[in-house]
N, C-alpha and C positions, 0 to 999 in steps of 0.2 A: 167578662160576661159569665154568669153562673147558671147552673142547672137548677131544677126544683129543690134539690137538697143543699144548695149553696156551694157546690163544688165548682172549681173553675172548668169551663167548657173548652175554651181555646186559650192556651198559654203561648204567647209569642215572646221569644227571647229578645235580647237587645239588638240582635241582627235582623229582627223581623221574621224569624223562622218559626213556624209552628212546631211546638214541642209535644205537648200533651193535649189530647181531647179526652176528657173524663166522662165515662158513662156511669151514671148513678143506677140505683135500683129502680126497676121498672122504667128503663130509659133505653134509648137507641141513638147511635151516631154513625154517620157514613161520611167518608171523606175521600178526596182525590188530591189532597195537599201532600206533596212528596216529603216534606219535612215532618209530617205528623205521625204521632203514635197514638192509637186509640187504646185506652186502658179501662178496665173495670175491676173493682176491688171486691173482696169478701163474697165470693160465690160460695154459698153454703148449699142449701136446698134449691136455691135459684139456679138457673141455667144461663151460661154465657154462650152465645152463638156468634162466631167470627166467620165472616165471609171475605174472600179476596179474589179479584180478577186480575191476574198478572199482566194481561195484555194491555189493559187501560189503567192499571194501578189504582183501582178503586177498592176500598175495603170498608167494612162496617162491623159494628159490635152491638148486639142486643143483650140486655140483662133482664130476663123476665122472671117473675115470682111464682106464677100459678099456671096450671095447665089449660084451663078452659074459661073463656070469657062468660059463659052462661052462669058461672058462679055469682057474678055481679055485673049485670048489663050496664048499669050506670057508670061504674068505675071503668068498664071497658070502653065506653064512649069517651070518657074524659082522658083516659090514658091506655091506648091499645097496647103499649109496650109492657104492660103488667102481665099479660097473658100470652101463652105460646101460640094459640090459634089466631090471634090478631097481630101480635108482635112480629112473628116470623115472616108472614107475607109483607108486612110494612118494611122490614129490613131489606128484603130482596127487591121490592119495588123502588125503594130509595136508591139502591145501588144501580138498578137498571136506568134510572133517570140520569145517572152520571156516566152511562155508557157500558156498564157491566153486562155480561151475558151469563145465564145460568150454566150453560155447558162448559164454561171456562172456570167456574167458581171453585175455589179451594175452600172447604168448610171444616172448621174445627169447633168442637163442642166441649165445654167444661162445666163442672158443678154437679148438681143433683145429689148432693151428700145428705146424710142423715145427721143433722147437727143438734137440733133442740128436741129431737124425737127419738131418743136412744132405743126405745122399745118398738119403734116402727108402727106406732098407732095410726099416724096420719099418712106416712110414706109420701110426703110432698115431693121430695127429691126424685123418687122413683116414678111418681105420677107425672112430674114435669118432663122427665126423660122419655117416658112412653108417649106422651103427647107429641113431643118433637119427632120421635121415630115415625109415628103415624103420619104426621104432616109431610115429612121428608119422603116416606114411602109413596104416598099418594101423588107427590109432585116429582118423583124420580130424581131426588137429590141425594148424592152420596157424601158420606162423612169421610174426610181424609184422615182425621185423627180425633181422638176423644180422651178425656180424663174425667170419668164419671164415677159417682158413688163414694163409698167410704164415709168417714166422719171428720173430714178436714175441709177447711176453707181454702179457696184458690183465688189467685189474682191472675188475670190474663191481659196480655198486651199484643197489639198488632202494629207492625211498622208498615206504613203505607208505601214507602219507596221500595222496600225489599220483599214485603209479604211475610217476613219472619214473624212467627208467633212464639211467645214465651209464656210459660205457665209457672207461677210460683205457688207451691203447695206448702201449707203450714207444716213445719217440722221436717220438711224434705228439701227445701231450697228451690231454686229456679232451674228450669231446663227449656231449651229450644226444641220445638217440635215441628 
């Protein structure tokens, strides 16, 4: 099965074990499959939000592009994962449906870089991050760890069984956080 960008959504190996669940741009996935790893690639100015409830082993990843849905209401209706203000609530609600609880959530955030806007004219990465902080502050959500800003792309992955998060940063390698 493929997502809107044609990336594989669920890859099941020859033993029938879930291996990767790929989250595309303006996309979100939540899982409680213990063999699954949820991954999103090339976070530039976009933000990746990873949530994990260790008690029920439910995790999710959102890869959003823009801060506010009022920039384009039609696109927001078609794809709420494109925007922080519609994608973040959708991510948490999907995790709650699988038994997760906000008070147990471990939250990791990555991205918000200044990639194609070296002069900072649009500041999309910074605006994306500020929108996230505002939503989290209003909803009393604490960030456990973050890798934000700069001018590098990042790839993040979440292991559902362990809750381990790995971030791969262009030119800096990969690290577990």
